[in-house]
Each structure stands twice: as C-alpha cells, then as structure tokens.
Legacy VTK file of the C-alpha trace (Angstrom):
# vtk DataFile Version 3.0
C-alpha trace
ASCII
DATASET POLYDATA
POINTS 469 float
197.839 87.598 97.927
196.801 84.584 100.000
193.181 84.987 98.794
194.347 84.686 95.160
196.475 81.674 96.069
193.482 79.938 97.630
191.457 80.751 94.521
194.050 79.173 92.241
194.159 76.092 94.469
190.301 75.963 94.207
190.016 75.955 97.995
187.657 78.932 97.737
185.444 80.107 94.858
186.825 82.909 92.708
185.008 86.252 92.820
183.721 87.884 89.671
183.223 91.557 89.010
179.594 91.440 90.106
180.640 90.316 93.570
183.392 92.851 94.022
181.485 94.750 96.682
181.357 91.601 98.838
185.060 90.746 98.615
186.010 92.710 101.700
183.609 90.939 104.072
184.328 87.539 102.536
188.092 88.040 102.804
187.669 88.550 106.526
185.523 85.427 106.647
188.117 83.343 104.793
190.959 84.794 106.839
189.279 83.622 110.055
188.472 80.291 108.459
192.066 79.695 107.337
193.440 80.657 110.736
191.025 78.190 112.328
192.003 75.418 109.902
188.501 75.225 108.495
189.651 74.466 104.935
191.294 71.181 105.713
188.333 69.193 104.272
186.222 70.714 101.508
183.073 69.638 99.722
181.211 71.047 96.762
177.710 72.495 97.144
175.620 73.731 94.251
173.277 76.553 95.129
170.452 78.601 93.682
169.812 82.009 95.200
168.169 85.343 94.484
169.493 88.847 94.647
167.518 91.600 96.333
166.401 92.681 92.876
164.879 89.231 92.283
167.538 87.960 89.846
168.277 84.227 90.124
171.929 83.280 90.692
173.413 79.799 90.481
176.848 78.518 91.326
179.063 75.994 93.101
180.879 76.545 96.384
183.819 74.644 97.878
183.152 74.777 101.611
183.380 72.496 104.631
179.658 71.762 105.038
176.169 72.934 104.165
176.040 75.397 107.055
179.196 77.071 105.756
177.638 77.243 102.288
174.543 78.969 103.669
176.712 81.388 105.645
178.780 82.247 102.571
175.647 82.805 100.437
174.237 85.082 103.121
177.460 87.062 103.275
177.255 87.560 99.515
173.976 89.373 100.062
171.937 86.642 98.405
168.776 84.905 99.537
169.297 81.085 99.339
166.595 79.122 97.555
168.213 75.673 97.287
171.562 74.314 98.469
172.504 70.737 97.570
175.674 68.752 98.001
177.448 67.919 94.748
178.020 64.189 94.458
181.780 64.330 94.223
184.220 61.727 95.398
184.922 63.514 98.680
181.228 63.876 99.462
180.484 60.275 98.619
183.380 59.134 100.760
182.177 61.204 103.707
178.642 59.848 103.336
179.897 56.270 103.248
181.977 56.873 106.375
178.974 58.408 108.146
176.708 55.502 107.206
179.326 53.015 108.343
179.668 54.754 111.713
175.892 54.765 112.131
175.700 51.048 111.318
178.469 50.253 113.797
176.712 52.291 116.476
173.406 50.589 115.720
175.008 47.183 115.947
176.788 47.831 119.240
174.089 49.650 121.220
170.855 47.899 122.168
167.625 49.475 120.851
166.543 50.569 124.337
169.854 52.351 124.923
169.683 54.057 121.514
166.139 55.221 122.223
167.220 56.566 125.614
170.154 58.442 124.089
168.031 59.939 121.322
165.178 60.928 123.609
164.696 64.607 124.215
163.078 65.958 127.306
160.534 68.717 127.200
162.081 71.996 128.391
160.806 73.593 131.564
158.785 76.793 131.514
161.632 78.865 132.938
164.002 77.471 130.300
161.562 78.454 127.544
161.204 81.899 129.086
164.985 82.390 129.164
165.392 81.240 125.551
162.599 83.535 124.361
163.899 86.521 126.317
167.412 86.065 124.905
166.075 85.906 121.347
163.944 89.025 121.931
166.972 90.912 123.287
169.059 90.025 120.234
166.326 91.128 117.825
165.762 94.317 119.841
169.454 95.196 119.419
168.971 95.321 115.638
170.278 91.904 114.631
168.686 90.198 111.620
166.758 87.051 112.485
169.309 84.663 110.979
172.187 86.362 112.792
170.232 86.322 116.057
169.493 82.600 115.689
173.163 81.977 114.918
174.088 83.808 118.120
171.504 81.759 120.030
173.331 78.597 118.975
176.401 79.862 120.870
174.559 81.049 123.982
174.050 78.735 126.915
170.321 77.972 126.969
169.520 75.215 129.439
166.891 72.772 128.230
167.089 73.832 124.558
170.162 72.568 122.722
172.166 74.638 120.276
171.156 72.217 117.526
167.607 73.556 117.758
168.802 77.112 117.118
170.958 75.923 114.238
168.013 74.104 112.691
165.801 77.173 113.128
168.424 79.317 111.400
168.768 76.862 108.546
165.005 76.688 108.015
164.705 80.489 108.054
167.534 80.828 105.543
165.757 78.357 103.280
162.726 80.625 103.189
160.540 79.385 106.029
159.065 81.744 108.584
160.185 81.521 112.201
156.793 80.172 113.288
156.898 77.421 110.650
160.450 76.539 111.671
159.412 76.327 115.328
156.411 74.213 114.354
158.850 71.475 113.303
159.851 71.087 116.975
156.517 70.351 118.731
158.255 68.895 121.788
159.879 72.262 122.499
157.538 74.855 121.022
153.857 74.285 121.769
150.944 75.307 119.549
150.453 78.357 121.724
154.073 79.414 121.226
153.961 78.894 117.460
150.653 80.714 116.993
151.800 83.695 119.017
155.031 83.949 117.026
153.005 83.704 113.797
150.748 86.514 115.003
153.814 88.597 115.824
155.251 88.016 112.350
151.999 89.028 110.678
151.636 92.174 112.787
155.300 93.166 112.513
155.752 93.177 116.305
157.778 89.991 116.750
160.037 91.389 119.485
157.098 92.584 121.553
155.325 89.251 121.144
158.429 87.319 122.184
158.693 89.422 125.328
155.051 88.716 126.144
155.625 84.995 125.589
158.628 85.093 127.928
156.606 86.949 130.558
153.780 84.423 130.174
156.086 81.461 130.807
157.807 83.228 133.694
154.453 83.747 135.424
153.508 80.088 135.098
156.988 79.013 136.219
156.523 81.185 139.307
153.190 79.492 140.061
154.788 76.054 139.687
157.583 77.110 142.028
154.991 78.167 144.617
153.335 74.746 144.392
156.681 72.999 144.776
157.793 75.108 147.733
154.419 74.571 149.433
154.854 70.785 149.291
158.534 70.553 150.215
158.131 70.809 153.979
155.214 68.329 154.287
157.097 65.820 152.121
160.204 66.140 154.266
158.188 65.651 157.453
156.419 62.606 155.983
159.691 61.022 154.838
161.344 61.589 158.225
158.341 60.068 160.007
158.359 56.977 157.783
162.111 56.509 158.269
161.785 56.781 162.069
158.921 54.285 162.212
160.690 51.821 159.895
163.900 52.084 161.932
162.020 51.463 165.146
160.039 48.532 163.740
163.003 46.771 162.116
165.852 47.553 164.539
164.604 48.577 167.979
161.374 46.597 168.347
162.891 43.090 167.877
165.382 43.774 170.675
162.677 44.877 173.080
160.499 41.922 172.115
163.311 39.475 172.865
163.498 40.934 176.402
159.734 40.842 176.961
159.309 37.281 175.724
161.850 35.982 178.249
159.795 37.281 181.182
156.644 35.678 182.545
154.742 38.927 182.737
151.303 39.866 181.475
152.033 42.580 178.924
149.592 45.426 178.272
147.272 45.183 175.262
149.124 47.949 173.410
152.386 46.035 173.680
150.773 42.781 172.541
149.207 44.578 169.581
152.577 46.060 168.667
154.228 42.620 168.889
151.583 41.055 166.652
151.948 43.945 164.243
155.728 43.472 164.130
155.405 39.699 163.628
152.970 40.260 160.778
155.300 42.611 158.912
158.415 40.517 159.594
157.198 37.757 157.278
158.257 37.734 153.655
154.822 36.639 152.466
153.320 39.776 154.014
155.583 42.070 152.005
154.931 40.005 148.885
151.198 40.385 149.397
151.552 44.124 150.001
153.700 44.523 146.898
151.288 42.600 144.677
148.312 44.479 146.106
149.985 47.822 145.532
150.889 46.818 141.962
147.312 45.750 141.202
145.905 48.940 142.720
148.275 51.105 140.674
147.338 49.278 137.459
143.623 49.633 138.217
144.054 53.303 139.048
145.960 54.004 135.825
143.352 52.137 133.779
140.575 54.077 135.485
142.426 57.362 134.948
143.013 56.610 131.259
139.285 56.335 130.578
137.288 59.468 129.822
134.824 58.809 132.637
137.536 58.093 135.166
139.568 61.139 134.175
136.509 63.368 134.495
135.642 61.951 137.938
139.195 62.414 139.215
139.347 65.987 137.916
135.981 66.682 139.534
137.211 65.299 142.837
140.303 67.496 142.650
138.148 70.584 142.206
135.761 69.661 145.037
138.292 68.334 147.574
138.550 70.311 150.830
141.416 72.829 151.046
143.195 71.380 147.997
140.159 71.899 145.741
140.259 75.671 146.167
143.930 75.745 145.197
143.282 73.596 142.115
140.370 75.752 140.936
142.247 79.022 141.433
145.191 77.656 139.488
142.943 76.498 136.620
141.065 79.807 136.440
144.309 81.798 136.449
145.850 79.533 133.805
142.784 79.807 131.565
142.535 83.593 131.859
146.259 84.231 131.456
146.643 81.946 128.426
143.564 83.259 126.630
144.496 86.880 127.380
148.026 86.399 126.062
146.801 84.795 122.841
144.105 87.398 122.184
146.440 90.271 123.036
148.893 89.078 120.388
146.321 88.916 117.621
145.414 85.218 117.633
141.772 84.709 116.506
139.256 83.924 119.246
138.405 80.403 118.034
142.061 79.477 117.616
142.879 80.947 121.037
140.086 78.937 122.684
141.237 75.753 120.958
144.846 76.240 122.106
143.704 77.069 125.638
141.570 73.923 125.661
144.674 71.863 124.806
146.783 73.520 127.496
144.355 73.286 130.432
144.931 69.912 132.181
141.463 69.482 133.723
138.889 67.431 131.776
135.864 69.287 133.158
137.294 72.650 132.180
138.317 71.279 128.774
134.695 70.330 128.106
133.508 73.764 129.260
135.978 75.504 126.929
134.914 73.247 124.044
131.252 74.169 124.583
132.229 77.826 124.811
134.077 77.564 121.501
131.017 76.016 119.841
128.756 78.788 121.128
131.196 81.504 120.063
131.200 79.927 116.596
127.429 80.397 116.530
127.907 84.141 117.000
127.426 84.507 120.743
129.672 86.623 122.929
132.321 85.066 125.136
130.689 85.879 128.487
127.393 84.111 127.734
128.800 80.624 127.019
131.206 80.951 129.947
128.268 81.628 132.253
126.236 78.790 130.748
128.994 76.242 131.446
128.490 76.575 135.270
132.231 76.042 135.726
133.738 79.514 135.651
133.212 81.910 138.579
130.923 84.904 138.385
133.808 87.363 138.831
135.455 86.157 135.636
132.168 86.292 133.715
131.389 89.829 134.883
134.849 91.134 134.016
134.761 89.465 130.590
131.349 91.038 129.945
132.742 94.454 130.898
135.716 93.824 128.627
133.369 93.023 125.729
131.458 96.248 126.338
134.634 98.339 126.435
136.331 96.415 123.604
139.229 95.194 125.759
138.643 91.505 126.463
142.401 90.685 126.738
142.844 93.390 129.369
139.854 92.117 131.329
141.224 88.567 131.225
144.620 89.787 132.406
142.950 91.466 135.381
141.131 88.209 136.112
144.381 86.247 135.931
146.167 88.688 138.248
143.317 88.527 140.771
143.255 84.721 140.839
147.039 84.471 140.986
146.975 86.679 144.081
144.258 84.504 145.626
146.263 81.428 144.673
149.280 82.680 146.626
147.103 83.193 149.712
145.413 79.784 149.291
148.788 78.061 148.960
149.973 79.734 152.136
146.831 78.626 153.974
147.158 75.072 152.645
150.777 74.919 153.751
149.895 76.253 157.207
147.258 73.518 157.533
149.340 70.658 156.149
152.428 71.310 158.248
150.820 70.912 161.709
148.694 68.022 160.404
151.808 66.124 159.304
153.539 66.880 162.600
150.521 65.636 164.562
150.313 62.407 162.543
154.017 61.744 163.022
153.795 62.538 166.737
150.843 60.151 167.163
152.681 57.340 165.377
155.962 57.729 167.249
154.139 58.393 170.526
152.119 55.191 170.100
155.300 53.170 169.669
156.905 54.717 172.744
153.747 54.245 174.786
153.632 50.508 173.934
157.263 50.019 174.968
157.119 52.127 178.117
153.851 50.529 179.300
155.500 47.102 179.002
158.528 48.304 180.968
156.252 49.701 183.696
154.410 46.354 183.856
157.711 44.487 184.223
158.896 46.885 186.941
155.626 46.527 188.827
155.850 42.708 188.683
159.403 42.772 190.051
158.446 44.992 192.990
155.343 42.890 193.716
155.909 40.550 196.770
LINES 1 470
469 0 1 2 3 4 5 6 7 8 9 10 11 12 13 14 15 16 17 18 19 20 21 22 23 24 25 26 27 28 29 30 31 32 33 34 35 36 37 38 39 40 41 42 43 44 45 46 47 48 49 50 51 52 53 54 55 56 57 58 59 60 61 62 63 64 65 66 67 68 69 70 71 72 73 74 75 76 77 78 79 80 81 82 83 84 85 86 87 88 89 90 91 92 93 94 95 96 97 98 99 100 101 102 103 104 105 106 107 108 109 110 111 112 113 114 115 116 117 118 119 120 121 122 123 124 125 126 127 128 129 130 131 132 133 134 135 136 137 138 139 140 141 142 143 144 145 146 147 148 149 150 151 152 153 154 155 156 157 158 159 160 161 162 163 164 165 166 167 168 169 170 171 172 173 174 175 176 177 178 179 180 181 182 183 184 185 186 187 188 189 190 191 192 193 194 195 196 197 198 199 200 201 202 203 204 205 206 207 208 209 210 211 212 213 214 215 216 217 218 219 220 221 222 223 224 225 226 227 228 229 230 231 232 233 234 235 236 237 238 239 240 241 242 243 244 245 246 247 248 249 250 251 252 253 254 255 256 257 258 259 260 261 262 263 264 265 266 267 268 269 270 271 272 273 274 275 276 277 278 279 280 281 282 283 284 285 286 287 288 289 290 291 292 293 294 295 296 297 298 299 300 301 302 303 304 305 306 307 308 309 310 311 312 313 314 315 316 317 318 319 320 321 322 323 324 325 326 327 328 329 330 331 332 333 334 335 336 337 338 339 340 341 342 343 344 345 346 347 348 349 350 351 352 353 354 355 356 357 358 359 360 361 362 363 364 365 366 367 368 369 370 371 372 373 374 375 376 377 378 379 380 381 382 383 384 385 386 387 388 389 390 391 392 393 394 395 396 397 398 399 400 401 402 403 404 405 406 407 408 409 410 411 412 413 414 415 416 417 418 419 420 421 422 423 424 425 426 427 428 429 430 431 432 433 434 435 436 437 438 439 440 441 442 443 444 445 446 447 448 449 450 451 452 453 454 455 456 457 458 459 460 461 462 463 464 465 466 467 468
C-alpha cells in the first residue's frame, strides 16, 4: 500500500508490467530508503540502459542523487549506459547552492591551505596490499564486481579513502573495465598495478591476480620494514649522543669555565681547546654562518642530484659503498626480479613488463641497464643475453634466467632469484646493524669521554696547584 502511495506522490517511479519481476527487490530497497529518510530531497535523472538481451531502455528516475540512480538501475537488472541529471528546478537550486558554498570556501581559505586540504598522499605498500586482499576476498566469495566495490566503500581501508572505491564502482557501472577505472587514479594505483589487473581481466583470473598483487606488495612492505627496523637503533643512539653533547656544551661547560677562569692556573691543552671550542659556538655569528653554509650545501646537493650525471654518480656510489653498498645492490636485484616475475607471471608482455620495472626501480644505473635490455629484447634476443651484457646484474641471476628460458619458466626462475636475494638481504641487514650499533656507541663514547677528560684534567691541575707549596 505504501509503495502505491509513494508512486502516486511521484516520490518513486511507477513500475510497469515489464518490470514486475523486479518489484520485490525494489520494494525492499524503497522500504529501507523510506525508513532511513532518504526520500526527503529528490532529483530527476534521465537514464539510458540496456537489458541483458541488448534492448535499449530509457526513462526518468526520481532519486536522491546519481549514485542512487545507478543503484536503482542495477537492481532493475539493467546495464547503465548514460545517466544524466534532469535540469529541473530542484536540481538547479542544488547546483547553485553547491557553487555558492564552493565560492565562499574559496574566498575564505588561502590558496596554500586549499591545496594542502585537497592534497592526497600516496598510500603505503601495506595499505595497498590490504585493499587488494580485501577486494580479492569479496570477489572470491561470489560477489559481482560492482557489489564488491560498493562493499569496499564501507570497509575501513587505511590510506585509500572510500571515495576511491565509490568512483571505481561508478566507472565500472558506466561500462569501464576495472583496470581503466584504476588508471584514473595514478597516485594510488601504479602502472604495474593497472597492467596486472588488465592482464587478470583478459585471462579471466582477476581474483588470482589480485592475490598475487597483494602478496607482491606485502613482500616489499616487509623489506621496507626490515630497513626501518635496522636503522631505528643507530638513529636513537645518534640522537641521544647529540642531545648529551649539546646539553653539556650549553649548560654544564659555561659553569665549569667560570670556575676555571677565576683561578690563576695553567690549564691543560685539552681544556683550553674545549674552552675555545665553546666560545666559538657561543657566538650568534657562528651559528648564522653554519646555517647559511648548511643551506648552501643542501641547495648544491639537490641541484647536483637533480641532474642526470649527478643522479647516476650518487646511485653508483650507493652501490659501491662499503657495507651499505651490498645492502643496496641486494635490495635492487630482489626488487627487479620480484617485479618482473610478478608481471610476467600474470600475463603482461615482456616489453611492457620491462618498461614498468624500469619505472619502478629507483636506481639510475639499473634503469639504464633495463632500458638497454629492453632494446635488445626488441631486436629478438633472449632476456639472459642483454642482462649479461649490461655488466650490472650478477651472474647467479643471469644463469637462472637462462635456465628459465630453456625450461620455458622465466617467471619461476625470477621468483627463485628474488627469494634468494631477499634471504641474503635479511642477512646483510643484520650484519650492517651489528656493525653500525657498536660504531655509533664508540663514537658517542669518544665524544662524551673527551668532554669529561677535558674537565677532569683541569680539575686535577687545579688540585695539584693547591697542594703545591
């Protein structure tokens, strides 16, 4: 009865005989909507859709917004082709109110504040992995893609807002593929992500591909966590040492110096050097000079790093540095092998996979090596030959890739390479941490011990002068 009353009041569209089979599900939809007071403000949307048989259907809906129109069309068992707002008085009034609010906001907030509020941060690898795993679980349970994306908009996914899921759902309902919809959000979904999803759509194994993508990001997030945990302790030790030295130089040293200067005693050279050092850093011009020098050095370093030559030299130094260089190279080799293996395993063409891997790898030297490899592969050569010719990749990787080409399983060979280098990376990180920790402790002990030695030697000199007849 209440459905017919709403129809007569034109708060919902009337159902014809052709839609009789959909009345039951739509009545439940409208019942929930009425109970939730969703029909308080209505707007008209004209739509064009297709039935499963291919027949084109047109009509007008009175709903709250465009999302509700798309939901209603989907519930009718139709495939939406175009949904546009009818330019009625209510719609025009709402648009004018929205434009007015935007103009007021633009006039009140400064441009820098508006840019800061509108800025989106790039999600972390673990956040991407969680989002992808949740979507794969929903699709695995049998949900249609649009329903799964709608559910994703209600799930808590840190780093990826619900608006992204809503936009993905809307694009898919308008006829776009999931990969094309994700391609409209390059800050969130990289080229690698989009290409792998596209390969999964073409092969009909989207759920499996999404799980592989999630596993890929989880592995790299684990490597990043190892790097972070390896540097936490040395950073803490360095910060504590700097705080102790600064406290001693600014608070304790002036008090000792005031005592020493009042005595006619020949102070040791270490104490005199410490006093001169403290006097030098107590002047404001000294700190101004240090600040300006540091600023100039940072600017020069950034300019040098921004150039192609400078970036290549810095990346080369990172790879050849003692202790740290081994960690950097193992991480790059594992990242290259894991990314390329994941792309090839999911059906991405070799040239496209190499191009995406080249964009992902952060080292300029390895980028150039991958670019040369891609050119040689284009000429018809195998993958192992150009890798060996680059003189960048290790012999173990080249041999395993060559075996993979002979057996027809290059992705599997690359995955074995990635696993081997990730294991070596864990050991190298542990060794680096074991070397850095005692080094930092020794440096801090030498600095604090030097300060104490300067003070105590002066006190011994004063005591000896007092006891001298």
